[in-house]
N, C-alpha and C positions, 0 to 999 in steps of 0.2 A: 520563438521557441513554442512548440505545440503545447496546448493546454495540458494534455495528459502527462507530458514530460515535466511541466512545472509542478503539477500535483504530486508526481512521483518523487521529485526532489524534496517537497515538503514532507511526504510520508517517510522519507529516509532521514530527514533532519529532526523530526519530532522525537523519536525514541532515543536519539543520541544527545538530546538536549542541546542541539546546535543553536547558537545564538542567532543564526540567520533565519530561523523558523518564522519569526514575526514578519520579516520582509517577504519571504516566500509565500506566506499565507496571504499577505496583502496583494501580491502579484497574481495569485490564483483566485482572488476575490473570495477568500474563506476566512471566517473568524476562528481564532484559536479558542479551544476549550480549556478549562482548568485541568482536565484529565481525560484520558482516552482508554477505551477497551480495545485491545488488539484482536482482530478477527482474521484468522488464516484459513483459507479454503484451498485445500490441496487438490490438484487435478493431475491424476497419474497418467503416464504414458500416452500422450497424443502421438499418432503415427507421423513419420516424416512426411512433409508436404501438406499436413493438415493446416487449415487456415490459422493465421496468427490471431491471437486473442485481442489485439489492439482495438478493433471495432467494438468488441464486447466491453472492454474496459472503458472506452470513451462513453458508451451508452450508460454504464453504471455511474460514471462521474457526473454526467449531465443529470441523471435521475436523483442521485443521493447526495452529491456535493460534500463528500468526506475525503480526507486524504487517503489515497490508496496507490498501490503499485503492483506490477506483475513481476515475478521473479521466475525465470526459466532455468531448468536444470536438464542437462543432457545425460541420459543413462550411460553407464560405462559399456564399453564394447562387449564385455562378457556377460552383461545382464540380460535377463529375458526381455524380449521386445527390442532387441538391439537397434540403436539409433532413435528410439522414441524419445520425445521430450516431455518431461513432466514439469509442472510449475505450481506456483502458489500465488494466489491473490491475497495480498496483505492490505487490510483496511484498518484505519484507525477511527473508531466510532466515538464521537464525543460522549463522555460519560455524564448522563443527567443525574445520576445518583452515585457520586464517586465512592462512597463508603460501601457500596454493594459488592464490588470486586476489588478490594484493596491490593491483592497480590497482582492484579493485571494493570494497575494504574501507571500511566506514563505522565509524569509532571510536565507541564508546558514550560519551556525556558522563559525566563524573564527577559524582555528586550532591554538593551543597554540604556 
């Protein structure tokens, strides 16, 4: 399985407190933090045929080594820019100061 896909599975597992997060982190060679701050970067309306963001995500993963994933949404047919795809980069940043943003904390599930 490609590395970016492994990390995306980890990024999906952490917010849901999925017990598999510890195993997914080990497979992705990442250490789990006690808490995370969720960072969402919204990218509106890429035109159809624009390059896929996979290479950019892969570069970010190699540079920052944090759980992240890309979520693509297709605009409705009656929306402006018909056919355009918008998306979100969702990254979980390990919280070095968990008390700083208590409303944004995602607890790490305890492994069995």
